[in-house]
N, C-alpha and C positions, 0 to 999 in steps of 0.2 A: 565615540573621541575620534573615529576616522576624521570625519567634518571638522570639528574642531580645527585643525592643521590642514586640512584641504581643500577648504574653503574659502575663496580669495576673498569672501566678504568678514572675512570671523576673524578675531583680534590676532587669532594666534599661527593664522593662514603661515605655509612655511616656517614657522619656530623649530620643527625639528625634522626627523630624519624617517621613512617608515621603514618597519622592522619587522620583515615577516619571520617569525621564532618553527614555525613548521612543529611538527612532532618531535617527540622527545628520542633519542634511541633507544632500541629496546634491551640492549645488554647494559648501557649504562642504565637507565630506570630498573630494569631489573637488579642489578647490585646495590643501587641507591635503596629502592623496598628494600633489600636484606636488611641491609646494612641499616636502616631507621627501623625496622622490628627488635633485633638485638640491640641496639644502643635503650630499647626501651623495654628489655626484658624479656623480651618475646622472639619469637621465631616465626619465620616462615621455608618451608622444604624448596628445594627447586622447582621441583612440578612446578607448586602450587605459585610461587612469582611467574614462572612461564605464563600461566593459564593468566596470571591478574593482569600481565601486561600482553599481552594475545588479545585480551576481552577489551583492555583499554585503546589498541593500538596506536599508542602514544601522545597519547590524548592529554597534556598535562592533567586539567582538572577530573578526567573521569578515572585517568590513574590515582590521584590524592584520593578521590572518594570512593572506590572501590577499597582502596589499602585500609583507608580508615576503616572503612566498615568492615575487613575482612581480622583488622586486629581489635576490631569494637568484640566482635564475637571468636575469637580463640584466646582460650585460657593461656594454653604456654607457647603449644606452635599451629600456624596457620596451613590447613593442607587443601588441596584440590577441593575435598568437600565446602570448605570454610569460604575460597574462594568463588564458588560459585552463589552460594547462602549471601556472599557479599553481594554479587549482582543483582540478587533478589532483591534486597535491604536495599540496596540503589534506586532501584524501577520504582521501589514502593513511594521512597522518598522524590524522585524527579516526575515521578507520574502525571500530576498535573502539567508539570512544564511541559515535558513531551507531549503531551492529549492538547496542546495549548499550542504548541507549533502545529501540529499538522490541521486543529479545527478551526485557524485562523489562514492558514493556504487557501488560493482559489483552487478549483476541480481538478485543472490539467498540471498545476508545479506538483497538488499532493500527489496523485497519481504517479508523477516521476518519480517523487522522493519515496514513494511506495515501492516500486519498481527497484530503484538502488535499493536501499534496506533490505530486500526479499530475493532481488537477482543481481546480484553487481556485474556485469560483464562488458566488453569494450564493446563487441556489436548492440549498442542500444539503439542504435537506429535498421536494425532490421525490423521486419515488416513482423516476422512471426513471434518479435516479443513487443513490440507494442501493441499487438493484436493481442496475446497474453496477458499485457497489464493494461488494456482497456485506454490507451493514450493513441488519439486521433489518426496524425500524422507526423512526418516527419518536423514539420512548421511547427506544429505544438507543442513538438518536443523540444526543440533547439529554442524556441521563445523561457518554455516552463525552464531547462538546464542553465540557461541564460540568465536566469532571474533567482535562480536557487543557489547557483556561484555567486552572484551579485549579492545575495544576503546573507549570504554564509553559508548558507544549508548543505552547499555541495562543495567539494573541493574537487578540483581536476577536470578538465574535457575532453572529450573525443567530439572530434565532426566528423561526419562519415564514418566508413567504416573500416578504414585503412588505418593499420598502424601500429605502431611501438610505445604509444605515447599510453600512458595511464588509464585502467575506466574511471568516469567520475564517478567518487565515495560519498554516502553522506560525512559529515564533517565529525557527528557525534556517533562516534561508535554505539554509545549504550541506546540511544536513539533508536538507530540501526537494527539491534539485537531487540531492543523492545517491538517494535513492529513486528520484528518475525514473529515473536513469542505471541502479541496479542492476534495476528491475522494466523497462525498454526493453532491456537485456542480457541479460531470459531468452528 
């Protein structure tokens, strides 16, 4: 869609303003989930809503997906166990998509994405971090990270080791959790 409005050669070039929506605020999203469960005749305990929002990390689609599964799995009220069962159902539902994301990546990009899923830290350019995750060097890391940000698979960037910037994180929290669990199962 972005190319439709940002490519000078396209008929709708500059026809709209780009607007980054970002993550949904946790508190508002939690209230929304609780209200929607209540409006549909079910409940969700606050701890379960917090767990759901924590798993979704404010990601709009994944929050909706997890809430939908939790709603379907509970009889009258969703608890934390229901939310974790919803996460498993969402993993099962999304597994072909998640596997395709990793399978179609070049090895350096895949290594960096898996590293960020397993161990999201600010110091990604540290030598021990790169060695632990099979990343060949800072140039390879930088190129892979730039490509992951450009493709929308990662958000936030860190250049070098200094600073108060947010560490780069996988955009899809369900992908990150799935990668961690998939690798732990090996």
